[in-house]
C-alpha positions in Angstrom: 11.3 19.6 -5.3 12.3 16.1 -6.6 10.3 13.1 -6.1 11.6 9.5 -5.8 9.6 7.4 -8.3 11.4 3.9 -7.0 11.2 2.6 -3.7 14.6 3.1 -2.0 16.8 -0.1 -1.6 16.8 0.1 2.2 12.9 0.1 2.2 12.3 -2.4 -0.5 12.8 -5.7 1.6 10.2 -4.5 4.1 7.6 -3.8 1.3 8.6 -7.2 -0.5 8.2 -9.0 2.9 4.6 -7.7 3.1 3.8 -8.8 -0.3 5.3 -12.3 0.2 3.4 -12.6 3.6 0.2 -11.4 1.8 0.9 -14.3 -0.6 1.5 -16.8 2.0 -1.4 -15.9 4.0 -3.7 -15.8 0.9 -2.7 -19.4 -0.3 -3.3 -20.6 3.4 -6.9 -19.1 3.0 -6.2 -16.6 5.9 -7.7 -13.8 4.0 -8.0 -11.3 6.8 -4.2 -11.6 7.3 -3.6 -11.4 3.8 -5.5 -8.3 3.5 -3.5 -6.9 6.4 -0.4 -7.5 4.7 -1.4 -5.6 1.6 -2.5 -2.5 3.8 0.9 -2.6 5.3 2.5 -2.7 2.0 0.4 0.1 0.7 1.4 2.3 3.6 5.2 1.3 3.0 5.1 1.9 -0.7 2.6 4.7 -1.1 5.2 7.4 -1.7 6.5 5.6 -4.8 4.3 5.5 -7.9 5.2 1.9 -9.1 4.8 0.4 -5.4 1.7 2.3 -4.7 0.0 1.3 -7.9 1.3 -2.5 -7.7 -0.4 -2.8 -4.2 -3.7 -1.3 -5.6 -3.4 -3.7 -8.4 -3.2 -6.6 -5.9 -6.1 -5.0 -3.9 -8.1 -5.1 -7.0 -7.5 -8.7 -7.8 -8.2 -9.6 -4.0 -11.5 -7.8 -4.5 -12.2 -10.0 -7.5 -11.2 -13.1 -5.7 -13.5 -12.4 -2.8 -16.3 -11.1 -4.9 -16.5 -7.8 -3.3 -18.1 -5.1 -5.6 -17.3 -2.5 -3.1 -13.6 -3.3 -3.1 -13.5 -3.7 -7.1 -15.4 -0.5 -7.6 -13.1 1.2 -4.9 -9.8 0.1 -6.3 -10.4 1.1 -9.9 -9.9 4.9 -9.1 -7.2 4.1 -6.6 -5.4 2.1 -9.2 -5.7 4.9 -11.8 -4.9 7.8 -9.7 -2.8 6.4 -6.8 0.6 6.3 -8.7 0.1 9.8 -10.1 -0.6 11.2 -6.5 2.6 9.5 -5.3 4.4 11.1 -8.3 3.1 14.6 -7.4 3.7 14.2 -3.8 0.0 14.4 -2.7 -0.6 11.1 -0.7 -2.7 10.5 2.4 0.3 9.3 4.6 -0.8 6.3 6.6 -3.9 5.4 4.4 -4.2 1.6 4.1 -5.6 1.9 0.8 -8.8 -0.3 0.9 -12.1 0.8 -0.3 -13.3 0.7 3.4 -11.5 4.0 4.0 -11.8 7.4 2.4 -9.0 7.4 -0.3 -7.8 10.8 0.6 -7.8 10.6 4.5 -4.4 10.5 6.3 -4.2 8.0 9.1 -1.7 7.7 12.1 1.1 5.2 11.1 1.2 2.4 13.7 4.6 2.2 15.7 5.8 -1.0 14.1 5.5 0.5 10.5 7.1 3.5 11.8 10.1 1.6 13.1 10.3 0.2 9.5 10.7 3.7 8.2 13.3 4.5 10.9 15.4 1.5 10.1 15.3 2.1 6.3 16.3 5.6 7.2 13.4 7.2 5.0 10.5 9.6 5.9 6.9 8.2 5.7 6.2 11.9 4.8 7.0 14.0 1.7 
């Protein structure tokens, strides 16, 4: 089985929009909304090693910014192993990626995100 390591062109704009929305909300001081966009970017990009690792990097930075030891300590192993798990096709589909959830637990994907996968004509599954 061959795995994609790069996010498909059809999905990339949705992933990038979540990251841009994260940045906007963060700069406005809307930290809860900013975090939600990081979680959405995580779900969209978690099948693809670079995209997956990048979101964990942003989550780690966010943890430092809000001075959350739990988030910082939770993101370090996710940053190290998340991209590897994407590469070998062992991701917990729908997991939002934060330290507040078990790292290997799959979650249902909300309908709005499922419609993004459908519009991009890619599966959220391996």
